[in-house]
N, C-alpha and C positions, 0 to 999 in steps of 0.2 A: 694336171696330174689326176688320174682317176683313182677313186678310193680303192678299187679292186687291186691296184698295184701295191697298196700298202699291206695287203693281206699276205703277200709272199714274204713279208718281212717278219712274220710272226716267230719263225724259228730263230732268225737272226737276232731278234729282240731279246731272246732268252726268257720269254714269258713262261712261267711255270704253272699257270692255272690248270686245273684238271681238264683233260681232254673230253670228259663227259659233262662239262659245264653246260648249262642250258643256254640256248641262243635266244636273246630277247627281241630280235627283230622279225617283224611279220613278213618282210619281203625276202627272207633268206630261209628257204625250206630245208628240211633235214637232208634232202638229197643234193643240195647245192654243193658244187666242188669246193667252195671255200668255207663250208659250214663249220668245220672243226677249228680253223684259224680264227674265224670271227668270234666263235664262242670263247676261245681262250683269251683273246684281246679284250672282249667285253667284260668277261669275268674278272680280269685283272684291273679293270678300270682305265684301260689305255684308250679305248674308243667309245664314243657315245653315239647314239642315234638321234633322230629328229623327234620332236614332240609327239608326232603321230605314231611313233613306235616303229618307224622304218629305218633302214640303213642307207638305202639309195647308193649302192656300190658303184653304179656307172656314172654318177654325177661328178663333174670336175670339181676339184678342191684347190684352194689357194695354198701358197707356200706357208702362209701364216697358220692355216688349219693343220698342215702337215707338221709344222713346228710344235704345235700344241700336243700332237700325238707323241712326237719325239720327247718333249718335255715330260710328259706323263710316264713314258717308258724309262727315262732317266731317273725319275723319282722312285721307280720300282727297282732300281739297281740294275737295269738291263745294260748290256754292252752295246752302245750305239755310237761309238766314236766317229765313224765315217758320216753317219747321218747328222750328228751334232756339228761336225765340221761344215757340211753342206748348208745347214740352216743356222749357222752361227749368228748372223745378223738378226734373224727373226727371234731366235732364242734370247738374244741380248735384249730385244725389245720387250720380251716377256719377263725379263728379270732373272733368267736362268743362267747361272754361272757354268762355264765349261772348263773350269780349272782342271778337273779330272782328265778331260780330254787332252788339254794342253800338256799335261805331265806324261800322258801315254804316247802322244804323237810326237812328230819331229819338233824339236825345241826351237828351231830357227825357220822362219818363213822368208822366202826370197822372191822379190818382185823386181821388175825392171821398166825402164823407160828410154826411148830413143827419140831424139828431136833433130830433124834436118831443117835448117833455116837459111834464108837468104835475105839480106838487107841491102837496098840500094839508096844511097844518100847523096843529095845535091845540096851544096852549101853556096849561099849567095851573100854578097856584101857590097856596099857602095864603094866607089873608087877611092874616096878619101879615108876609108876605114883602115887601110894598111893591111887588109886581109884578102888574099887572093880567093877568087871563086874556085870551087873544086868539086870533084865527083869521086865517090869512093863506094866500095861494096864490101860486104862482110858475108862470108860463105862458110857455114859451120855444120859440124855433126857432133852432137853431144849424146853420150851414152851414160846411163846411170843404172846402178844395181843397188837395191835397198835390202838390207838385212835386218829383220826384226826378231830378236831373241827374247823368249819368255824368262824373266827372272823369277817371278812368283805370280800369284793371282792378281796382284795390284801393280806390278812394275814390269816394264819392257826396256830392253836396251836396243837402240836403233842406230844404224850407221849406214852411210851411203858412199859407194865408190863411184867416182866420176871420171870419165875420159872425154876430153875435148880435142877435136881436130879442126883446125882452121884451114880451109882450102884457099883462103885469101893470102896465106903466107907459105912460101916454099919451105918445106921442112929442112931442106939442105941449107937454106939461108937463115931461116928463123931459129933453127936448132930446137933442142928439147927445152923450151922455155916455160915460163910461169903458166900454170893452168888458168889462173885468173885472167890473164891477158888474152887468152885464146889464140896465142901465136904458136904456130907449129903444132906440136902434139904433147900432151901430158896427161898423167893419170894420178889421182890422189884421193884420199878419203876426205870428203867435203862435209860430212855430217857424222857426229858421234855423240849421242846423248842418252840419258836416262829419262824415262817418262812414266809417271804413275801418280798415285794419290797418297796423301797424308791426311787421313780423315776425309773431309769433304773438299779438300784443296787439291787441285791438279798442279803437279810440279813437272817442269821440264828443265833439265840441267845438263850443260855441255854445249858443244857446237851444234846449233840448231837453225832451222829456217826461222826467219824473223821479219815481220813487216810492221810498219808503223803508219798510221793514218791511211789505211787501205792501200799501202804501197806507194802513196804519193810523196811521202817524206823519206821512207826507207824501205827497201826490199832486197835483202840479201841474206847474210848469216850473222849470228851473234855467238860469241863465246861467253856464256853466262848462265843465269838462272831466271826462270819466269814462274810466277805463281798466279793461279786464277781460281776464283771461288764463285759458285752460283751457276744457274742455268738460264732462267728467263732474264734475270738481271745478273750480269757478270762484272766482277770487280777484280782487277789484276794489277800486278806490279812486276818490274824486272830490273836487273842490274847486270852489266857485263861490258864486254869490249866489242865495238862494232868492227866487223871485217869488211868495211866499205872500201875495197881496193880500187874501185872505179872513181872515187871521189878525191879531189885534190885537198880536202880539208884534213883528212887523216886524223880523226879524233881517237883518243886512246881509251876513253870510257864513255858510257852513257847509262842513264837510268830514267825510269818514268813510271807512271801509273795511269790507269784508265778505268772507265765504267761504261758498260753497254747494256741496253735494255730495249724491250719491245712493248709498244702499246698498240695492240691489235696488229695492223699491217704496217705501222710506223715504227722504224728502228731509230734509236737515238744513241749517240756516243759523245764522250768528252774525254780528253786526256791531256797529260803534260809530259813532255820529253825533254831531257837535257843532255847535250853532247858536250864533253869537257876536254880541255887540253889538246887543242889542235896543234900538231907539231910541224906541219908542212904548209908552206905557201900563205900562211896568215899574213905575213909581212907584205904580201902583194896587195892586201886589202886593208891598208891602214886608214888613218883619218877617222879614228873613233870606232872602227868596227871591232867588236869584241872577239876574243878567242873562243869563248864558250857560246854555244847556241842553245837557247831555251825556247821551246815552242809550245804554245797552247793550241788546242784544236777542238772544234765542235763539228759534229756530223749528223745528218738526218737522211733517211732513205724511206721511201714509201713503195710498198709492193702492191702492184695492181693485179697480180696474178701472173699473166704472161709477160708483163712489162714492169719496169721499176724506174724510179727517178730519184736521184740522190744529190746532195750538195755537201761540201766540206769547206770549212773556213779554218785558216791557220794564222797565227800571229807570233812573230819571233822578237826576241829582245835585241837582235843585231841592228846596229845603226847602219841604215842603207844609204847614207848621204856622204860617203867618203869620196876622195878625189879620183879614185881609180875607176874600175869598171862599174862601180855601183851607183854613179851619179844618175839620177832619174829613176832609180829602182824603188822598190817598196819593201816593207817588212811584213807584208801580208800575202795570203794566198786564197784563191777561190777556185774550186774544182767542181764542175757539174757533170754528172754521169747519167746517161739513159741507157737502158738495156731492153732488148726484146727477145724473148725465148732464150735458147742456149743449147749448144750442141752437147749431147751426152754420149760419152764414149761407149756405153753399153747399148745405145739405140741408133743403129745405122739409119741415115736419112734425117736425123734430127739436126737442127741448125739454130743459129742465133746471131744477133748483131748488137753492137754497142757504139755509142758516140760519147766523146768527152770534150769538155772545154777546160783549158788550163790557163790560169793566170797566177803564176807562182813567183814571188819575190825572192830576193837574195836571202839565204838562210832557211828557206822553207822546202828545200830539196837537197838531200844528201846522196841517196842512191835510189833513183826512181825505178818503179816497176815496169815502165813502158819499154817497148822495143824500138822506139824512135830515137834519133840523135837529138840531144838537147844540151843547153848550156847550164852548167852548175851555177852560173851567176844569176839564174832566174830566166824565165821564159813565159811567153804568152802564145796561145794558139789552140789547135784542136786536133783530135784524132778520131778515126773511124775504123771499126773492125768487123769482120764477118768470120764465122766458123761453121764447119759442116762435117758431120761424121760420115766418112766414106764407107767404112765397114766397121764392124765391132772392134773397139779399141784402136781405131785409126781416125784421128781428127785433123782436118786441114784448117788452116787459118790464114787470112789475108788482112793486113792492116796498113793504114796510111796516116802519116803525121805531117802537119804543117805548123812549125814552131818558130817564133821570132825571139832572139836573145834579148835580154833586158840590159839596161845601163847605157853607157856611151856607145857601145857597139851597134852597128846596123846589120849584124849577121842574122841570117835566117836559114833554117834547115828543113828540107822536105825528104821524108823517108818512106819508102815502100818496102814492106816487110812481109814475108810469107814463110810458113812453116808447115811441117807434117809431124804430128806427135803420135808415137806408137807406144802403147803400154802393154805389158805382159806379166 
């Protein structure tokens, strides 16, 4: 953005300095077409020159520099609503509140996301396992609309309307069934929560996105409350009901606490999570296996710049030596993750890749973040993913998973997953 473009904003800024104010810049002569506007803005303290006394109006300026001009205009009481909206992120970095703008503009912001996905799963088992080999596919279109309403300068109300259509199930056969099962077609509000601050504590309350242990333990929704304090070192806690509809454990409550911090390029984390009152299928896993699941976790990740390497360890209280599927299983988990670059929705042509090693015992997985098919009983294997930004706000991804179920079973699952994510 050239500086000369900002001069046309002088009238829109509502700057009231005298038209006869002296121009302080040596490279803007009295006969220059923008002399009057520059003089007004300089006299009002909205624009500054360089140390050598020049303005350099043809020089390209950054968004941050433009945000500084807008911030100064706001301080003078100028009406810059549209500019403040355009440079909201930069103004926030400068510590400039835009509450006045929020009150004057539309009170609700609407954004959207569409995901087309296809998964192809091959299941294998030994002849004496009693489980037939099989092949299945999952073909879905998911549409989401987010609504963010401003309550006041500290609080927002956020909700999300979601529609899922599964091309894998005939709508005439599957009927208008559960959205969670992705069978047939269905639409429902899947998020509805308040988010804001009480003093220095960030609060999120209601049905919200929720992940635990980087999504390796839990990644779906929670009906509850979460509080977090700090920036470089974050301390948080939560309490609520897990909406883990894909898990056979069906716990009715969970709570936990965590701490995260950075030491240079090294990020460290530790946490404790407890799922209580499993009401379904626990009797299938008797022989000393507890109804409650308490998990400790430790994590570390090192950022090399364009690449990162991380490891997570989990330990659960569940006895993994019962007579059913859990024989030969463990009560521990180890996940190792490596990443290289990363596709950015705003940057066409950007790309990234990741690789993960999984070794998760019984009780260390409730609702996993992965797109591959896995066993709730525990599994071991690996995953690999690639992502590429085809055009602005259009990111394609391709993933492959090879996972072996744990316990008595000899089952294994190989999943090829692809998606196109569109945001607007």
